[in-house]
N, C-alpha and C positions, 0 to 999 in steps of 0.2 A: 410433521404426518409421514406414515409409513403406510405401503399395501398390504400391513397384514389385518387380515379380517377373522381369520380363525385360530383359536387358541388351541395348543392340546396339552394339558394337564396329568404330571404321573406324580401321583399322592395328593390325598385331601385331606391332611392333617391339619393343624393350625396354620402351618405355612400355607400351604396347597389351596386352603377354602381362602385364606384372602386372598392370593393370586387370584382364587377364580371371581372374588366379588369385584375385584380391582376391574378386573377385564369386563366382566360383566356390566358393569356399571359405564364401561366405555364403549357401549354398543357392539362388543366382539364376542362372536358367539365362542363357548367354550364346551369342548371335550373332556370331561374329567375319568380318569381311573384309579380307583379305589378301592381295596376289596373288603374294606368295611361296610356290615350289613346296614350299620347306620348313616351312612354317608349322605344320604339323601335327607334324614331328619338335619344333621349337623350343619348338612349345606343350609336349609331353610334359616336357622338360627342366626348362623353369620351372615347369611344375608340379609334379613331383618336388620341386623346389627349395623350391616353397612348402609344400607340404605336409609336408617334413624340417621345415622351420622352425615351422612350426602344432602339431607337434608337439611340440616343446621352449617353447615358448610358452606352451603352452595344453595339458598333455598328457591333461587329463581331461576336455575341451570342445569335441566335437567337433561339429559342425551336420553332417547329411548335403549332400553337396555336390550345387550344382547340373548342369545338364546343358549341355557345352560341343559347337555347331555350327558346324563352318568353312562359311562360304557362300560362293557363288558372284559375289554384286555387292555393291554398297553398298545396292542397294535390299533385297537379301535381310536386310539387317544388320538394317534399322532399320525394315520395316513391322511389324512387330509389336512393337517395343520401347517400353516403358515410360521408359524413359532413354538416351539415347545419350551415349556417349563418343569425340570423336573423338581419335587419337593419330599423327596423319600428319605427313610432315617440315614443317619451319617455312619452309615457302613460303606467302604470304597468296595467291596465286592460285590454288594448289592449294587450300588452306583452303575459301577463300569458293567455287570452284565445286565441289568436293564434298559440301560444309554446305548449297549453294543446293539441289544435285539430292536430298539426301538429306529436306530440309525439305518437299520437295513428295511424299513419299513416306510419312514417318512420319504418325501418328495427329496431329490438330491440339495435342492437350492433351500430346504426347511432347517431354520436355526434353534440352537438347542441352550436354553441357558440352565442351569445347576442354581439351585437353591442352598446348594453346602455352606455351611458357616465357619468351614474351616480347610475342607479336602483341599488339595489343589489338583488345578485343571488338569494338566499334564496328566496327572494320574487317574484321573475320570475319564479323560477321551480316550486311553488307551488301544482301547477295544473298539471302538466306532468305526465305523464306516463313517467315512467323511468326516476326520477329526476336527478338520479345522472350521468346521461349524458349530464347535462348542464353545460358549463363554460361564464364567461364573457371574452369574446375578441374582447376589446376596442381599436379600430384602431382610426388612425390620418388621417386628410385630406391633399393629396391624398392620398387613400390609395394603388394606383400601387406605390407610390413612399418611403412614409414613411415607416420606417421599424419597429417602435415602436408597439405593439400590450400588453396590458395589462390584462393578464390571471387572473382570479380570480374565485376561486368555492363558493357555497354554502353551507349553513348544509349539505345539500344531493347531493353535489356532490365529487365523487371518485376520490381517488388520482391518479389512471389511467387515468381517462377522462382528468384530468386538464396535464396528462403527454405526452397523445395521442394527446391533445388539440394543446399543446406546439410543438411537433413534426411536426403538419401539419404546423402549422404558421412560420415552421423554413425553411419546405420544398418550400413555395414557397417567400423565400426571407428576414422574418421579424424577428425581435428582440423579443422573448415573456419576457416581464417582470412580472414574479411570485410571485404575491400579497401573504403577508404572511396571512392577517385576511381581513375580508369585512372591507369595508369603503364606506360612499355615497361619490359617485366623483371619489375613488382611488385614484388615486398618480399624475399623472401629471395633470390632471385636476383641483385638488384642488390649484398645485401650480400655473397654468394658473389663475386660478379665484382666487388668492391671488393678482395679477400683474394688472386682471383687475379690480378690484375693487378701486385698487388706482389710475389706468389709468381713469378709471371715475368720481372719485373727483378733481383730476386733469386740468379735461375738464372743470367741473361741476362750479371749482372754480376762474375759468380762466386763471390759471397759464400757461398751454399748447392745442395746439391743436391736434385734431387725428394724424395728419402728425410730427408735431413733438415729442409727444409721442413715435409714431411710427418709427421716426429717433433716439431717446435715446436708443431705442432696437435695431434698425438692424446695425445702425455704430457702437454702444458700447458693452452691453454683450452679445447679441444676437448672435455676432460671436462666443465668447467665449462658451458658450454655447451649439454650434453646435458640441463639442468635449470635452469639458470637465464637461461639469454640472458648479452646484454650490460650493459643497464640496469641489473639486480638486480643481477651482480655487482661494478659499479663503484661501484653505491649502499655494498656493503659495503666495499668498497677506502677509500670515505670515513671508515670508521670511524663512532664514535657521531655525529658531526656530518652524516654521510650523503653524498647526492648533492651537495649545494652544497658542502660540503667538498671534495670528488672537483673537482668542474670549477675550483672555485677552485686549488687546488692541480696538475692537469695541464692543463686548457682551455691555457693558453698555448701549451704542446707542441703542439699544433694549428697553430699558425704556422709550428715550424719545419721547414725544409726536410729532413723525412724523408721523404717521400710522394710516390712517381711518377703518383699514383691518375689526373690528368689528362694522363699521358702513357704511352705502351703502347711496350714496344720493338718493331722489327722482327721480323716474323716470318718470316726469310729461311729458306731450304730448310736452312743450314746451322745455324741455332738451334733449329728443328724436330728436325732430325736430334738433336741433342744431347738435348733434350727428352725424347726417345723413346728413347733409349739409356739414361738414365738409369732412366726408368720400366721400360724391361725389365729391369734390374739389378734395381732396387728388387723386381720379382715375383718372381724369385728363382726361374724357370723352372714357375709356378702357371700352369695354364690358367684362364683366363677365368670356368670352371663351379666350377673350385677355389677360386678370389679372391672369386666369388659366394657359397659355401658359409661362406668364414670372415668377409667382413663380415656373412651372414645370421644366423653365428651370435653375432660379438661385439654385434650391434642385437639379437639375443635377448637377449642377456645383463643388456646396459646395460636394456633394459627390463622384464625380472624385477627389478631391482634396484631401478628406479625406482616399480616395482607397487608392490613392497613397502612403500614409503615413500607410495603413494596420492598422488604429488606430479610435476606439469609432465607431461610423455607417460605416465608411468607412471600417474596417474589415468583419464587416454584408455585407458589398457591395459588397466585394473581394470574398467571400464565395459563394457568390450569383452566381457572375460574372462565379465564377470555374463549378457550379452546372450548369448554363446556355450554358457553354460549353459544358458539357457533356453530358447534352440533346439534343444540337444541332448534335455534333459527334453521338450520338445514331440515332438521325434521319437520317443524311448521311450513317452511315454504312445500315440502312433497306434500302436504295435504293443500286437498282446494279451499284455496280461499277467496271468499265471494266478494270481492271491492265493492258491489252496491251496498252490501250489509255491514253494520258496526263489523269491525276487524276485532276477533276474538285471538288474539296471539302471545297472550299471558294468561298462565294459570299458576295458582301456588298453594299453599297448604299455611295455617297460623302455627308457627313454631311456642315452644314452651316460652323463649325471650321474647314475643311477640306481646303478650300479654300483660295486663296490669294488676293491679290487687283485687281488682272485680272480675277477675277474669276473660275481659274484653280483649281486642285489639288493641294497642295504646294508639297516641294519634300521630306518631310519628311513624309508623309501620303504614299505616295509612299512604303518607306523601312517600313510603319507601316504594310501597307495592306499584304508586300508580308510577315514579320514577322508573322502572323494572319495565312497568308497561309500555312506557316512553320508547326505552329502550328497544324493546321488543320490533317497535315499530320502525324504531332506523334501522334496525337488523333488515327488515323484512323489505325496506326500499333500497336497500346496498351501502348501509352505514355499519360496517364491520368492523373489525381490529384491525385490519391494515389501513382503513381509513381513519379511524381515532388518529394511529402512529403517525400519519402522516401531519397530521396538527389541525386537524379537520371534526366539527364536533358542533352537535347543534348546545346551547346551553339556555336553561328555562330562567324565563325574568319575570314570569306574572302566576302563580298557580292560587288555586281557586277551589278549597276542597268543603264539602259538601256530607256531613255524616248524617243516613237516611236508620238505618236498621244496624246490628250489632253481631261483630263475628268473634267466634271463641275458639278456645284451642283445639287444635287439630282440623278445624273446618277447610274444608277446600273451597278453594275460591277461583275465579276465572274474572277477566277484565275484558270489554268492548271498548275498541277506538273506533273515535267517528273524527274525518279529517274536515274540519269546518273552513278552512283558507290556507292559500298556500301563496308567498311569492317567494323571489329569489332570495333574500336573508330572513322572513318569518313564516314559523308555522303556528297555527293557532287548532288546536287538538282538545276534543274531550272524552274523558274515559269514564266508563260505565263500569263498579263492581259489583261482582255479585257471587252467594253463593252457590255451590255448584249442585248439590242438594236438592234444594230447591226454587233456583234463580229469584231468592230474592232481591233484592237492591239494595244493596249497603251503603255504599258512597259514592259519589260524583265528583272529580276532577277536570277542570277547565284549565289548560295552558298555555300559555304563549312561550314560544321560541324565538333565541334569536342563532343563526349560522355565525359561526365564529373562524378566524384561524387563531388557533391556540397558542402558537407559534409568537405571533404578531398582536394578541390580547383585540382584536377589533372585528367589528362584524364585516362577512364579506358571503359574497354569495353561494349555497351550495350546489355542489357539482351537477350538471344539465342529465347525467343521469339519475339523480336521486331527485331531483326534480320533477322531472320526466314520470315516474315513479311515482310519485307525491301529487302531481297532474291526474295521473290515470283514475286513483283514488279520488281526489275531489271530483270529478267528473260522475264516477259514478255514483258517489253516494250525495247529490245535489239535491236529489227529489226525495232525499229522509226529511223527516220531521225534523226541525231543528231542535236537539233537545231541552226538558223543560228547564234544567240551571243552567245552562249557556245565558250569559251575559248578566247573571245575577252577581247583586251585590250584597255585603254581609248584612244583615237583617232584613234583607227583601222579604216580603211573604212567599212562603213555599207554595207553586202551585201544585193543584191536588195533582 
């Protein structure tokens, strides 16, 4: 975590708007300067897409959003900022001039990040006051979903600045790649540029269309690149002998006249028209916003799958989800919660992948929602990420779900929780799921949980602090009517 609470953004184009969305959805206040008279509308549209993606990627962990201010000048954007991210067009004179101005208005301890995709930080920081405060923080589109940010310091950048910038980027769910040296284009763009050059020649020479080239990536190596990159994949390709065997077998091919990496086709008007026409065909009439939603949905699916494996970008996503859970719970704790009433600790919405062919929430998602409601109770009584990392947790050993009404796509839901009993190792709870718009009871779940040591795989008493908080809830709720479905067996008559 960092002490950064307010972010100043200079430039609100595709990248700048993406930074704004990521920061706002992490609860940070944002002051954004962009002279575009349409910036308000564009930000509304970007935020709509970003919220939609976050609901799908983190359906039950929502931190309160920060506040967006559209300001009238660079000075207004940076004056009170703890961190400034510049996302101006790739013109060195423009970046140097604007950052020189901004650095003389911002506080002396404010860190500056530049979103440049290729300009050297040494050149960018040349005219700044306090040039040691600047790093390149090069993100990838969409910034609010893509975890990678390349962090590169210039000749005058301090080590402290690089570390603080990396800490900030981690705190908003990103994976900082710390560059060892300055280099034009940094790392990822140089790799993408190599593929791009080859792709242009393949189109230019009539070998493949833009869609066929994209198919070659997305149906082939792109899927592997998502989680293993290049070198690890090639190591596997070497078989049991590993990378050395791969290099011996395929290394000589690097000398063959396959590539035109050092030569670029002339971008004549006719060639650009050819590429643009093929790309139009490939888009199939979809608008940019529709393509953005499709891109985001695919990224959510890939990241969700990788999260389940806890590997590569999925590990970053998993850590980020835990951070979002902690923030969401902190917001819940900040509200006044009356322990003498069923606890309203969890809210969610029925997403598109939650429904069945009838358009209603699937049975598995009821269990999913009730499980997350239990997690919300755990966090309410002090069982957080640190508690789990210590090898302690509650495991559900028995659940009884009763479906009462239907929940449909996009309906908002909330869960109330009644703690029926607790002892050092066992916890007996009852959840009730309601539709938010009319408070109709949708389903209930009665659960028995056992506290375990996950490292030793056996039941152990919960921490005293946790038991004390659960005890307070049980005592406060002892006069509540016992839920009608509590203790009910399958097939028992339903009480009115």
